KOLMIRO-791769 format. One record per residue: residue number from 1; y, z, x of N, C-alpha, C, O in turn; residue in three letters. Coordinates in nm, 4 decimals. Example, Ala and Ser with C-alpha at 12.3 -4.5 7.8 and 13.67 -1.06 7.14 Angstrom:
n 1 npy -0.5690 npz 0.7800 npx 1.3190 capy -0.4500 capz 0.7800 capx 1.2300 cpy -0.3300 cpz 0.7800 cpx 1.3200 opy -0.3319 opz 0.8465 opx 1.4236 res Ala
n 2 npy -0.2250 npz 0.7080 npx 1.2850 capy -0.1060 capz 0.7140 capx 1.3670 cpy 0.0030 cpz 0.7870 cpx 1.2900 opy 0.1138 opz 0.8039 opx 1.3409 res Ser
END
This chain:
n 1 npy -0.6547 npz 0.0087 npx 0.4410 capy -0.5760 capz -0.1105 capx 0.4683 cpy -0.4887 cpz -0.0839 cpx 0.5911 opy -0.4211 opz 0.0186 opx 0.5991 res Unk
n 2 npy -0.4911 npz -0.1751 npx 0.6843 capy -0.4158 capz -0.1560 capx 0.8076 cpy -0.2655 cpz -0.1747 cpx 0.7845 opy -0.2229 opz -0.2312 opx 0.6837 res Unk
n 3 npy -0.1873 npz -0.1263 npx 0.8797 capy -0.0415 capz -0.1392 capx 0.8695 cpy 0.0011 cpz -0.2858 cpx 0.8684 opy 0.0924 opz -0.3241 opx 0.7953 res Unk
n 4 npy -0.0658 npz -0.3674 npx 0.9499 capy -0.0309 capz -0.5094 capx 0.9542 cpy -0.0635 cpz -0.5791 cpx 0.8226 opy 0.0126 opz -0.6643 opx 0.7766 res Unk
n 5 npy -0.1751 npz -0.5435 npx 0.7629 capy -0.2129 capz -0.6014 capx 0.6337 cpy -0.1116 cpz -0.5620 cpx 0.5260 opy -0.0747 opz -0.6445 opx 0.4424 res Unk
n 6 npy -0.0664 npz -0.4358 npx 0.5280 capy 0.0344 capz -0.3893 capx 0.4320 cpy 0.1659 cpz -0.4627 cpx 0.4531 opy 0.2322 opz -0.5016 opx 0.3569 res Unk
n 7 npy 0.2036 npz -0.4816 npx 0.5795 capy 0.3265 capz -0.5540 capx 0.6102 cpy 0.3167 cpz -0.6983 cpx 0.5637 opy 0.4126 opz -0.7527 opx 0.5090 res Unk
n 8 npy 0.2015 npz -0.7605 npx 0.5850 capy 0.1804 capz -0.8982 capx 0.5386 cpy 0.1942 cpz -0.9064 cpx 0.3861 opy 0.2589 opz -0.9977 opx 0.3348 res Unk
n 9 npy 0.1347 npz -0.8130 npx 0.3147 capy 0.1434 capz -0.8120 capx 0.1685 cpy 0.2884 cpz -0.7921 cpx 0.1226 opy 0.3326 opz -0.8546 opx 0.0262 res Unk
n 10 npy 0.3616 npz -0.7051 npx 0.1919 capy 0.5023 capz -0.6810 capx 0.1583 cpy 0.5835 cpz -0.8089 cpx 0.1767 opy 0.6644 opz -0.8448 opx 0.0911 res Unk
n 11 npy 0.5617 npz -0.8768 npx 0.2881 capy 0.6336 capz -1.0008 capx 0.3164 cpy 0.5972 cpz -1.1089 cpx 0.2149 opy 0.6840 opz -1.1822 opx 0.1675 res Unk
n 12 npy 0.4707 npz -1.1181 npx 0.1825 capy 0.4235 capz -1.2198 capx 0.0893 cpy 0.4775 cpz -1.1959 cpx -0.0518 opy 0.5123 opz -1.2910 opx -0.1217 res Unk
n 13 npy 0.4846 npz -1.0709 npx -0.0934 capy 0.5292 capz -1.0379 capx -0.2287 cpy 0.6799 cpz -1.0433 cpx -0.2468 opy 0.7272 opz -1.0645 opx -0.3585 res Unk
n 14 npy 0.7562 npz -1.0248 npx -0.1406 capy 0.9019 capz -1.0262 capx -0.1515 cpy 0.9632 cpz -1.0962 cpx -0.0300 opy 1.0155 opz -1.0294 opx 0.0592 res Unk
n 15 npy 0.9577 npz -1.2303 npx -0.0251 capy 1.0076 capz -1.3023 capx 0.0925 cpy 1.1593 cpz -1.2997 cpx 0.1094 opy 1.2098 opz -1.3434 opx 0.2128 res Unk
n 16 npy 1.2319 npz -1.2503 npx 0.0116 capy 1.3781 capz -1.2445 capx 0.0232 cpy 1.4261 cpz -1.1242 cpx 0.1040 opy 1.5376 opz -1.1254 opx 0.1561 res Unk
n 17 npy 1.3441 npz -1.0214 npx 0.1149 capy 1.3872 capz -0.8975 capx 0.1792 cpy 1.3091 cpz -0.8701 cpx 0.3065 opy 1.2580 opz -0.7597 opx 0.3256 res Unk
n 18 npy 1.2994 npz -0.9698 npx 0.3941 capy 1.2240 capz -0.9546 capx 0.5184 cpy 1.3218 cpz -0.9500 cpx 0.6354 opy 1.4081 opz -1.0368 opx 0.6493 res Unk
n 19 npy 1.3075 npz -0.8502 npx 0.7171 capy 1.3919 capz -0.8379 capx 0.8369 cpy 1.3280 cpz -0.9151 cpx 0.9523 opy 1.2075 opz -0.9403 opx 0.9535 res Unk
n 20 npy 1.4115 npz -0.9516 npx 1.0486 capy 1.3630 capz -1.0310 capx 1.1616 cpy 1.2526 cpz -0.9577 cpx 1.2367 opy 1.1511 opz -1.0178 opx 1.2722 res Unk
n 21 npy 1.2718 npz -0.8284 npx 1.2610 capy 1.1703 capz -0.7541 capx 1.3391 cpy 1.0367 cpz -0.7453 cpx 1.2661 opy 0.9321 opz -0.7400 opx 1.3308 res Unk
n 22 npy 1.0376 npz -0.7435 npx 1.1322 capy 0.9125 capz -0.7418 capx 1.0564 cpy 0.8385 cpz -0.8748 cpx 1.0706 opy 0.7175 opz -0.8775 opx 1.0930 res Unk
n 23 npy 0.9126 npz -0.9848 npx 1.0571 capy 0.8506 capz -1.1162 capx 1.0711 cpy 0.8016 cpz -1.1379 cpx 1.2142 opy 0.6952 opz -1.1960 opx 1.2356 res Unk
n 24 npy 0.8788 npz -1.0916 npx 1.3110 capy 0.8397 capz -1.1023 capx 1.4510 cpy 0.7086 cpz -1.0274 cpx 1.4760 opy 0.6196 opz -1.0788 opx 1.5439 res Unk
n 25 npy 0.6969 npz -0.9082 npx 1.4222 capy 0.5770 capz -0.8262 capx 1.4407 cpy 0.4532 cpz -0.8950 cpx 1.3829 opy 0.3478 opz -0.8972 opx 1.4464 res Unk
n 26 npy 0.4661 npz -0.9504 npx 1.2641 capy 0.3511 capz -1.0113 capx 1.1982 cpy 0.3112 cpz -1.1423 cpx 1.2656 opy 0.1922 opz -1.1719 opx 1.2767 res Unk
n 27 npy 0.4088 npz -1.2211 npx 1.3108 capy 0.3773 capz -1.3467 capx 1.3797 cpy 0.3105 cpz -1.3202 cpx 1.5146 opy 0.2143 opz -1.3879 opx 1.5509 res Unk
n 28 npy 0.3613 npz -1.2219 npx 1.5886 capy 0.3021 capz -1.1911 capx 1.7193 cpy 0.1619 cpz -1.1341 cpx 1.7058 opy 0.0762 opz -1.1593 opx 1.7905 res Unk
n 29 npy 0.1378 npz -1.0580 npx 1.6006 capy 0.0031 capz -1.0039 capx 1.5799 cpy -0.0948 cpz -1.1139 cpx 1.5376 opy -0.2158 opz -1.1001 opx 1.5558 res Unk
n 30 npy -0.0425 npz -1.2224 npx 1.4816 capy -0.1275 capz -1.3354 capx 1.4426 cpy -0.1553 cpz -1.4285 cpx 1.5598 opy -0.2240 opz -1.5294 opx 1.5436 res Unk
n 31 npy -0.1029 npz -1.3960 npx 1.6778 capy -0.1335 capz -1.4743 capx 1.7968 cpy -0.0265 cpz -1.5727 cpx 1.8383 opy -0.0501 opz -1.6525 opx 1.9290 res Unk
n 32 npy 0.0897 npz -1.5705 npx 1.7762 capy 0.1986 capz -1.6601 capx 1.8139 cpy 0.2718 cpz -1.6026 cpx 1.9341 opy 0.2887 opz -1.4812 opx 1.9457 res Unk
n 33 npy 0.3149 npz -1.6905 npx 2.0228 capy 0.3989 capz -1.6468 capx 2.1342 cpy 0.5437 cpz -1.6789 cpx 2.0987 opy 0.5711 opz -1.7782 opx 2.0314 res Unk
n 34 npy 0.6356 npz -1.5950 npx 2.1441 capy 0.7768 capz -1.6091 capx 2.1087 cpy 0.8575 cpz -1.6485 cpx 2.2308 opy 0.8384 opz -1.5952 opx 2.3401 res Unk
n 35 npy 0.9483 npz -1.7430 npx 2.2101 capy 1.0426 capz -1.7758 capx 2.3169 cpy 1.1768 cpz -1.8098 cpx 2.2559 opy 1.1855 opz -1.8537 opx 2.1412 res Unk
n 36 npy 1.2815 npz -1.7890 npx 2.3342 capy 1.4163 capz -1.8232 capx 2.2918 cpy 1.4704 cpz -1.9268 cpx 2.3884 opy 1.4744 opz -1.9030 opx 2.5091 res Unk
n 37 npy 1.5121 npz -2.0415 npx 2.3367 capy 1.5657 capz -2.1439 capx 2.4257 cpy 1.6885 cpz -2.0928 cpx 2.5014 opy 1.7641 opz -2.0095 opx 2.4513 res Unk
n 38 npy 1.7065 npz -2.1440 npx 2.6220 capy 1.8237 capz -2.1037 capx 2.6999 cpy 1.9484 cpz -2.1684 cpx 2.6403 opy 1.9390 opz -2.2605 opx 2.5593 res Unk
n 39 npy 2.0604 npz -2.1211 npx 2.6798 capy 2.1854 capz -2.1788 capx 2.6324 cpy 2.2469 cpz -2.1012 cpx 2.5179 opy 2.3366 opz -2.1519 opx 2.4505 res Unk
n 40 npy 2.2010 npz -1.9792 npx 2.4942 capy 2.2632 capz -1.8941 capx 2.3946 cpy 2.2253 cpz -1.9262 cpx 2.2509 opy 2.3003 opz -1.8931 opx 2.1591 res Unk
n 41 npy 2.1137 npz -1.9881 npx 2.2298 capy 2.0707 capz -2.0206 capx 2.0946 cpy 2.0334 cpz -1.8944 cpx 2.0168 opy 1.9820 opz -1.7983 opx 2.0740 res Unk
n 42 npy 2.0592 npz -1.8957 npx 1.8877 capy 2.0246 capz -1.7807 capx 1.8045 cpy 1.8885 cpz -1.7990 cpx 1.7375 opy 1.8481 opz -1.7154 opx 1.6566 res Unk
n 43 npy 1.8182 npz -1.9057 npx 1.7697 capy 1.6865 capz -1.9327 capx 1.7121 cpy 1.5763 cpz -1.8876 cpx 1.8074 opy 1.5899 opz -1.8959 opx 1.9295 res Unk
n 44 npy 1.4683 npz -1.8404 npx 1.7492 capy 1.3491 capz -1.8071 capx 1.8247 cpy 1.2394 cpz -1.9028 cpx 1.7811 opy 1.2302 opz -1.9375 opx 1.6634 res Unk
n 45 npy 1.1570 npz -1.9453 npx 1.8748 capy 1.0498 capz -2.0395 capx 1.8463 cpy 0.9169 cpz -1.9686 cpx 1.8675 opy 0.8918 opz -1.9098 opx 1.9727 res Unk
n 46 npy 0.8331 npz -1.9754 npx 1.7661 capy 0.6989 capz -1.9164 capx 1.7709 cpy 0.5983 cpz -2.0292 cpx 1.7802 opy 0.6023 opz -2.1236 opx 1.7013 res Unk
n 47 npy 0.5071 npz -2.0193 npx 1.8776 capy 0.4114 capz -2.1266 capx 1.9034 cpy 0.2702 cpz -2.0689 cpx 1.9114 opy 0.2466 opz -1.9651 opx 1.9732 res Unk
n 48 npy 0.1771 npz -2.1399 npx 1.8469 capy 0.0346 capz -2.1068 capx 1.8562 cpy -0.0414 cpz -2.2374 cpx 1.8418 opy -0.0396 opz -2.3004 opx 1.7360 res Unk
n 49 npy -0.1078 npz -2.2772 npx 1.9487 capy -0.1838 capz -2.4020 capx 1.9540 cpy -0.0952 cpz -2.5192 cpx 1.9099 opy 0.0018 opz -2.5513 opx 1.9784 res Unk
n 50 npy -0.1266 npz -2.5832 npx 1.7973 capy -0.0471 capz -2.6982 capx 1.7531 cpy 0.0537 cpz -2.6602 cpx 1.6452 opy 0.1194 opz -2.7483 opx 1.5898 res Unk
n 51 npy 0.0675 npz -2.5320 npx 1.6139 capy 0.1613 capz -2.4852 capx 1.5120 cpy 0.2862 cpz -2.4304 cpx 1.5788 opy 0.2785 opz -2.3639 opx 1.6820 res Unk
n 52 npy 0.4011 npz -2.4589 npx 1.5193 capy 0.5246 capz -2.4010 capx 1.5709 cpy 0.6189 cpz -2.3718 cpx 1.4549 opy 0.6126 opz -2.4355 opx 1.3498 res Unk
n 53 npy 0.7060 npz -2.2745 npx 1.4765 capy 0.8011 capz -2.2321 capx 1.3753 cpy 0.9281 cpz -2.1869 cpx 1.4451 opy 0.9238 opz -2.1051 opx 1.5370 res Unk
n 54 npy 1.0406 npz -2.2402 npx 1.4013 capy 1.1701 capz -2.2006 capx 1.4540 cpy 1.2366 cpz -2.1094 cpx 1.3513 opy 1.2505 opz -2.1459 opx 1.2346 res Unk
n 55 npy 1.2779 npz -1.9896 npx 1.3958 capy 1.3372 capz -1.8911 capx 1.3056 cpy 1.4718 cpz -1.8467 cpx 1.3617 opy 1.4783 opz -1.7987 opx 1.4749 res Unk
n 56 npy 1.5802 npz -1.8619 npx 1.2840 capy 1.7094 capz -1.8118 capx 1.3311 cpy 1.7164 cpz -1.6603 cpx 1.3182 opy 1.6604 opz -1.6015 opx 1.2256 res Unk
n 57 npy 1.7850 npz -1.5994 npx 1.4111 capy 1.8013 capz -1.4539 capx 1.4091 cpy 1.9166 cpz -1.4217 cpx 1.3147 opy 2.0332 opz -1.4331 opx 1.3525 res Unk
n 58 npy 1.8840 npz -1.3813 npx 1.1918 capy 1.9843 capz -1.3446 capx 1.0919 cpy 1.9736 cpz -1.1960 cpx 1.0620 opy 1.8650 opz -1.1382 opx 1.0655 res Unk
n 59 npy 2.0870 npz -1.1355 npx 1.0327 capy 2.0908 capz -0.9960 capx 0.9926 cpy 2.1505 cpz -0.9878 cpx 0.8539 opy 2.2409 opz -1.0675 opx 0.8288 res Unk
n 60 npy 2.1137 npz -0.9052 npx 0.7632 capy 2.0014 capz -0.8146 capx 0.7769 cpy 1.8671 cpz -0.8794 cpx 0.7436 opy 1.7634 opz -0.8299 opx 0.7877 res Unk
n 61 npy 1.8661 npz -0.9900 npx 0.6662 capy 1.7400 capz -1.0509 capx 0.6253 cpy 1.7335 cpz -1.1982 cpx 0.6634 opy 1.8354 opz -1.2663 opx 0.6743 res Unk
n 62 npy 1.6112 npz -1.2450 npx 0.6833 capy 1.5869 capz -1.3856 capx 0.7147 cpy 1.5839 cpz -1.4639 cpx 0.5846 opy 1.5420 opz -1.4118 opx 0.4813 res Unk
n 63 npy 1.6278 npz -1.5884 npx 0.5894 capy 1.6258 capz -1.6707 capx 0.4693 cpy 1.4830 cpz -1.6956 cpx 0.4230 opy 1.3892 opz -1.7028 opx 0.5024 res Unk
n 64 npy 1.4706 npz -1.7084 npx 0.2930 capy 1.3394 capz -1.7174 capx 0.2284 cpy 1.2552 cpz -1.8343 cpx 0.2800 opy 1.1339 opz -1.8200 opx 0.2956 res Unk
n 65 npy 1.3161 npz -1.9478 npx 0.3065 capy 1.2402 capz -2.0669 capx 0.3484 cpy 1.1647 cpz -2.0424 cpx 0.4783 opy 1.0517 opz -2.0888 opx 0.4936 res Unk
n 66 npy 1.2253 npz -1.9701 npx 0.5722 capy 1.1583 capz -1.9412 capx 0.6995 cpy 1.0412 cpz -1.8454 cpx 0.6794 opy 0.9375 opz -1.8584 opx 0.7445 res Unk
n 67 npy 1.0582 npz -1.7504 npx 0.5900 capy 0.9510 capz -1.6549 capx 0.5607 cpy 0.8335 cpz -1.7274 cpx 0.4945 opy 0.7179 opz -1.7021 opx 0.5284 res Unk
n 68 npy 0.8626 npz -1.8169 npx 0.4010 capy 0.7558 capz -1.8909 capx 0.3336 cpy 0.6788 cpz -1.9802 cpx 0.4307 opy 0.5567 opz -1.9924 opx 0.4211 res Unk
n 69 npy 0.7503 npz -2.0422 npx 0.5236 capy 0.6820 capz -2.1238 capx 0.6254 cpy 0.5923 cpz -2.0382 cpx 0.7135 opy 0.4821 opz -2.0795 opx 0.7496 res Unk
n 70 npy 0.6392 npz -1.9198 npx 0.7479 capy 0.5584 capz -1.8288 capx 0.8300 cpy 0.4339 cpz -1.7852 cpx 0.7542 opy 0.3259 opz -1.7766 opx 0.8126 res Unk
n 71 npy 0.4473 npz -1.7578 npx 0.6261 capy 0.3324 capz -1.7170 capx 0.5449 cpy 0.2280 cpz -1.8282 cpx 0.5417 opy 0.1081 opz -1.8013 opx 0.5494 res Unk
n 72 npy 0.2728 npz -1.9519 npx 0.5305 capy 0.1793 capz -2.0656 capx 0.5317 cpy 0.1026 cpz -2.0719 cpx 0.6633 opy -0.0176 opz -2.0984 opx 0.6641 res Unk
n 73 npy 0.1713 npz -2.0478 npx 0.7739 capy 0.1081 capz -2.0577 capx 0.9054 cpy 0.0112 cpz -1.9431 cpx 0.9336 opy -0.0921 opz -1.9643 opx 0.9970 res Unk
n 74 npy 0.0424 npz -1.8240 npx 0.8883 capy -0.0404 capz -1.7084 capx 0.9226 cpy -0.1332 cpz -1.6653 cpx 0.8106 opy -0.2090 opz -1.5698 opx 0.8276 res Unk
n 75 npy -0.1297 npz -1.7318 npx 0.6986 capy -0.2101 capz -1.6921 capx 0.5834 cpy -0.3571 cpz -1.6768 cpx 0.6143 opy -0.4209 opz -1.5837 opx 0.5651 res Unk
n 76 npy -0.4121 npz -1.7653 npx 0.6940 capy -0.5549 capz -1.7592 capx 0.7266 cpy -0.5909 cpz -1.6323 cpx 0.8030 opy -0.7000 opz -1.5785 opx 0.7847 res Unk
n 77 npy -0.5027 npz -1.5845 npx 0.8868 capy -0.5321 capz -1.4684 capx 0.9707 cpy -0.5478 cpz -1.3403 cpx 0.8887 opy -0.6339 opz -1.2578 opx 0.9194 res Unk
n 78 npy -0.4661 npz -1.3229 npx 0.7853 capy -0.4645 capz -1.1966 capx 0.7130 cpy -0.5400 cpz -1.2007 cpx 0.5807 opy -0.5734 opz -1.0950 opx 0.5270 res Unk
n 79 npy -0.5674 npz -1.3164 npx 0.5275 capy -0.6382 capz -1.3228 capx 0.4001 cpy -0.7885 cpz -1.3141 cpx 0.4178 opy -0.8601 opz -1.2884 opx 0.3210 res Unk
n 80 npy -0.8386 npz -1.3349 npx 0.5394 capy -0.9816 capz -1.3238 capx 0.5666 cpy -1.0276 cpz -1.1793 cpx 0.5641 opy -1.1409 opz -1.1501 opx 0.5258 res Unk
n 81 npy -0.9390 npz -1.0881 npx 0.6054 capy -0.9763 capz -0.9468 capx 0.6211 cpy -0.9985 cpz -0.8781 cpx 0.4894 opy -1.0303 opz -0.7592 opx 0.4864 res Unk
END
């Protein structure tokens, strides 16, 4: 099992304890591009084709709702393997 697959399973099984860098790694490996709007915003926007997700930069963990939305968007990429 690859490291990314293990990380995906960890995120999927416990969405309350996900750090921003972990979610960033998994979204970027799924083909999403990341950008931060100008003007000092604390949100990052991930875009892939017609899908988009806005995630606030929270420490130490991201809120569960953002993690669940990310899992919905990337589920196809990691469940096929």
